[in-house]
C-alpha atoms as a printed R data frame, in Angstrom:
    type eleno elety resid chain resno       x      y       z
1   ATOM     1    CA   MET     A     1  -0.018  0.257   0.049
2   ATOM     2    CA   THR     A     2   1.456  3.454  -1.111
3   ATOM     3    CA   TYR     A     3   2.060  6.200   1.512
4   ATOM     4    CA   PRO     A     4  -0.948  8.619   0.496
5   ATOM     5    CA   ALA     A     5  -3.045  5.299   0.437
6   ATOM     6    CA   GLN     A     6  -2.164  4.735   3.866
7   ATOM     7    CA   LEU     A     7  -2.289  8.281   5.226
8   ATOM     8    CA   GLN     A     8  -5.880  8.450   3.711
9   ATOM     9    CA   ARG     A     9  -6.618  5.316   5.905
10  ATOM    10    CA   MET     A    10  -5.494  6.792   8.885
11  ATOM    11    CA   LEU     A    11  -6.780 10.350   8.385
12  ATOM    12    CA   GLY     A    12 -10.432  8.820   7.343
13  ATOM    13    CA   GLU     A    13 -13.040 10.750   5.766
14  ATOM    14    CA   HIS     A    14 -12.468 13.907   7.016
15  ATOM    15    CA   TYR     A    15  -9.308 14.065   4.703
16  ATOM    16    CA   ILE     A    16  -8.790 14.590   0.779
17  ATOM    17    CA   VAL     A    17  -5.750 13.020   0.349
18  ATOM    18    CA   THR     A    18  -3.833 13.299  -3.392
19  ATOM    19    CA   ASN     A    19  -0.913 11.472  -4.395
20  ATOM    20    CA   LEU     A    20   1.500 13.887  -6.321
21  ATOM    21    CA   GLY     A    21   4.403 11.175  -5.844
22  ATOM    22    CA   ALA     A    22   6.475 10.682  -9.187
23  ATOM    23    CA   CYS     A    23   8.519  7.775  -9.510
24  ATOM    24    CA   ALA     A    24  12.126  8.111  -9.973
25  ATOM    25    CA   ALA     A    25  12.025 11.583  -9.443
26  ATOM    26    CA   ALA     A    26  14.764 13.709  -7.405
27  ATOM    27    CA   MET     A    27  14.194 17.145  -5.851
28  ATOM    28    CA   GLN     A    28  17.348 18.775  -7.304
29  ATOM    29    CA   GLN     A    29  16.174 20.663 -10.359
30  ATOM    30    CA   HIS     A    30  19.366 19.571 -12.498
31  ATOM    31    CA   ALA     A    31  19.431 16.054 -11.687
32  ATOM    32    CA   ASP     A    32  18.536 13.042 -14.487
33  ATOM    33    CA   THR     A    33  15.052 13.262 -13.295
34  ATOM    34    CA   PRO     A    34  13.780 15.957 -11.687
35  ATOM    35    CA   TYR     A    35  10.114 16.420  -9.750
36  ATOM    36    CA   TRP     A    36  10.017 19.498 -11.053
37  ATOM    37    CA   LYS     A    37   9.873 18.776 -14.887
38  ATOM    38    CA   ARG     A    38   6.933 16.074 -13.621
39  ATOM    39    CA   LEU     A    39   3.496 16.789 -14.402
40  ATOM    40    CA   GLN     A    40   2.478 16.163 -10.727
41  ATOM    41    CA   TRP     A    41   4.708 18.877 -10.074
42  ATOM    42    CA   GLN     A    42   2.461 21.302 -12.124
43  ATOM    43    CA   ALA     A    43  -0.517 19.965 -10.823
44  ATOM    44    CA   ALA     A    44   1.037 20.520  -6.927
45  ATOM    45    CA   GLN     A    45   1.408 23.839  -7.988
46  ATOM    46    CA   LYS     A    46  -2.202 24.213  -8.766
47  ATOM    47    CA   ILE     A    47  -4.144 22.270  -5.548
48  ATOM    48    CA   ARG     A    48  -5.173 24.517  -2.983
49  ATOM    49    CA   ALA     A    49  -3.898 21.754   0.020
50  ATOM    50    CA   ASP     A    50  -4.322 22.471   3.424
51  ATOM    51    CA   ILE     A    51  -1.457 20.014   4.329
52  ATOM    52    CA   VAL     A    52   1.193 19.406   1.850
53  ATOM    53    CA   VAL     A    53   3.877 16.633   2.665
54  ATOM    54    CA   VAL     A    54   7.357 16.218   0.434
55  ATOM    55    CA   MET     A    55   9.687 13.050   0.645
56  ATOM    56    CA   LEU     A    56  11.987 13.519  -2.087
57  ATOM    57    CA   GLY     A    57  15.334 12.726  -1.516
58  ATOM    58    CA   THR     A    58  16.631  9.081  -2.612
59  ATOM    59    CA   ASN     A    59  16.963  9.382  -5.964
60  ATOM    60    CA   ASP     A    60  19.320 12.571  -5.365
61  ATOM    61    CA   ALA     A    61  21.372 10.188  -3.860
62  ATOM    62    CA   ARG     A    62  22.456  8.255  -6.713
63  ATOM    63    CA   PRO     A    63  25.694  9.126  -7.568
64  ATOM    64    CA   PRO     A    64  24.911 10.807 -11.097
65  ATOM    65    CA   ASN     A    65  23.073 13.115  -9.403
66  ATOM    66    CA   TRP     A    66  24.376 13.589  -5.270
67  ATOM    67    CA   HIS     A    67  28.359 13.233  -6.269
68  ATOM    68    CA   ALA     A    68  28.420 14.388 -10.276
69  ATOM    69    CA   VAL     A    69  25.503 17.068 -10.306
70  ATOM    70    CA   THR     A    70  24.879 18.794  -7.256
71  ATOM    71    CA   GLY     A    71  25.417 17.845  -4.040
72  ATOM    72    CA   PRO     A    72  24.156 18.902  -0.435
73  ATOM    73    CA   SER     A    73  24.203 22.858  -1.085
74  ATOM    74    CA   GLN     A    74  22.023 22.641  -4.196
75  ATOM    75    CA   TYR     A    75  19.231 19.241  -2.820
76  ATOM    76    CA   GLU     A    76  19.217 22.418  -0.225
77  ATOM    77    CA   ALA     A    77  18.629 25.454  -2.475
78  ATOM    78    CA   ASP     A    78  15.997 23.480  -4.309
79  ATOM    79    CA   CYS     A    79  14.187 22.028  -1.315
80  ATOM    80    CA   LYS     A    80  13.938 26.110  -0.377
81  ATOM    81    CA   ALA     A    81  12.810 27.202  -3.765
82  ATOM    82    CA   MET     A    82   9.766 24.207  -3.816
83  ATOM    83    CA   VAL     A    83   8.741 25.718  -0.662
84  ATOM    84    CA   GLY     A    84   8.835 29.124  -1.982
85  ATOM    85    CA   ALA     A    85   6.550 27.696  -4.904
86  ATOM    86    CA   LEU     A    86   4.380 25.782  -3.179
87  ATOM    87    CA   SER     A    87   3.572 28.952  -0.598
88  ATOM    88    CA   GLY     A    88   3.473 31.281  -3.273
89  ATOM    89    CA   SER     A    89   0.414 33.476  -4.730
90  ATOM    90    CA   GLY     A    90  -1.570 33.466  -1.640
91  ATOM    91    CA   LYS     A    91  -1.760 29.959  -0.390
92  ATOM    92    CA   SER     A    92  -0.349 29.268   3.266
93  ATOM    93    CA   PRO     A    93  -0.227 25.774   3.218
94  ATOM    94    CA   ALA     A    94   1.265 23.428   6.401
95  ATOM    95    CA   ILE     A    95   4.472 21.647   4.869
96  ATOM    96    CA   HIS     A    96   6.159 19.154   5.719
97  ATOM    97    CA   PHE     A    97   9.189 17.525   4.457
98  ATOM    98    CA   VAL     A    98   9.764 14.565   5.670
99  ATOM    99    CA   VAL     A    99  13.025 12.366   5.781
100 ATOM   100    CA   PRO     A   100  12.976  9.261   3.207
101 ATOM   101    CA   PRO     A   101  12.865  5.967   4.442
102 ATOM   102    CA   PRO     A   102  16.062  3.850   4.626
103 ATOM   103    CA   PHE     A   103  17.743  2.827   1.937
104 ATOM   104    CA   TYR     A   104  19.054 -1.268   2.441
105 ATOM   105    CA   GLY     A   105  20.248 -1.400  -1.112
106 ATOM   106    CA   HIS     A   106  19.707 -3.978  -3.861
107 ATOM   107    CA   SER     A   107  19.181 -7.537  -2.234
108 ATOM   108    CA   ARG     A   108  21.804 -8.845  -4.941
109 ATOM   109    CA   PRO     A   109  24.591 -6.743  -5.783
110 ATOM   110    CA   GLN     A   110  25.733 -8.972  -9.034
111 ATOM   111    CA   ASP     A   111  29.140 -7.305  -9.404
112 ATOM   112    CA   HIS     A   112  31.177 -4.136  -7.889
113 ATOM   113    CA   ARG     A   113  29.633 -1.228  -9.546
114 ATOM   114    CA   ILE     A   114  26.142 -1.959  -8.037
115 ATOM   115    CA   ALA     A   115  27.872 -2.610  -4.859
116 ATOM   116    CA   ALA     A   116  29.404  0.863  -5.354
117 ATOM   117    CA   VAL     A   117  26.084  2.674  -5.886
118 ATOM   118    CA   ASN     A   118  24.820  1.052  -3.134
119 ATOM   119    CA   TYR     A   119  27.071  2.711  -1.124
120 ATOM   120    CA   ALA     A   120  26.938  5.848  -2.497
121 ATOM   121    CA   VAL     A   121  23.239  6.034  -1.767
122 ATOM   122    CA   LYS     A   122  23.237  4.264   1.747
123 ATOM   123    CA   SER     A   123  25.607  7.026   2.810
124 ATOM   124    CA   VAL     A   124  23.489  9.717   1.700
125 ATOM   125    CA   VAL     A   125  19.679  8.537   2.551
126 ATOM   126    CA   ASN     A   126  20.550  6.625   5.729
127 ATOM   127    CA   GLU     A   127  23.510  9.445   7.258
128 ATOM   128    CA   LEU     A   128  23.255 12.792   5.351
129 ATOM   129    CA   LEU     A   129  19.964 13.177   5.019
130 ATOM   130    CA   PRO     A   130  18.283 12.450   8.251
131 ATOM   131    CA   ALA     A   131  20.737 15.185   9.428
132 ATOM   132    CA   LEU     A   132  19.744 17.654   6.394
133 ATOM   133    CA   VAL     A   133  16.006 17.702   6.256
134 ATOM   134    CA   PRO     A   134  15.387 18.514   9.700
135 ATOM   135    CA   ARG     A   135  17.692 21.366   9.469
136 ATOM   136    CA   ILE     A   136  16.372 22.459   6.353
137 ATOM   137    CA   ALA     A   137  12.774 22.249   7.869
138 ATOM   138    CA   LYS     A   138  13.559 24.233  10.718
139 ATOM   139    CA   ASP     A   139  15.338 26.592   8.894
140 ATOM   140    CA   LEU     A   140  11.978 27.331   6.865
141 ATOM   141    CA   ALA     A   141   9.766 27.511   9.991
142 ATOM   142    CA   LEU     A   142   8.061 24.226   8.621
143 ATOM   143    CA   ALA     A   143   5.443 22.164  10.428
C-alpha cells in the first residue's frame, strides 16, 4: 500500500489525500530525473492543499546526481525554492518535509558497480539526509 493510501486510511473521511508523487523523481532541478519537470509538480503548484508532505531525496542520492551534478547545497537550495513555490500566490499550506525511508540496497548486487552504488546511496539516504532534511525544515520554519 502506498504512503498516500496509508495516510488516507489513517486520516479517514475528513481529509482528501492526493498522491502527486512521481516515481524516480529527484528534488534537485538539475538531476537526471527532476520532480520539477513532471506533470505532478505542475499539479502540486495548482492544488489548494491545506497540508503538503514532501518526501524527496532517495533519487537525489544516486551518484549521477549527488556526487556529479549537484549535491547537498543544491538539494537545500531546491528545497527552499520548492517551499517558496508551494507557499506562493496567497497559499499557506502547512508544509512537512520528511526524511525518505532507509535504503538497504539492492538485495543481490551482481557486480562491484552495483555494490558501489549501494554504498554511495546508503551513505546519503541513511546518514546525510536524516540530518539535512530536519535542519532545512527548521531553517524554513516548516510544520
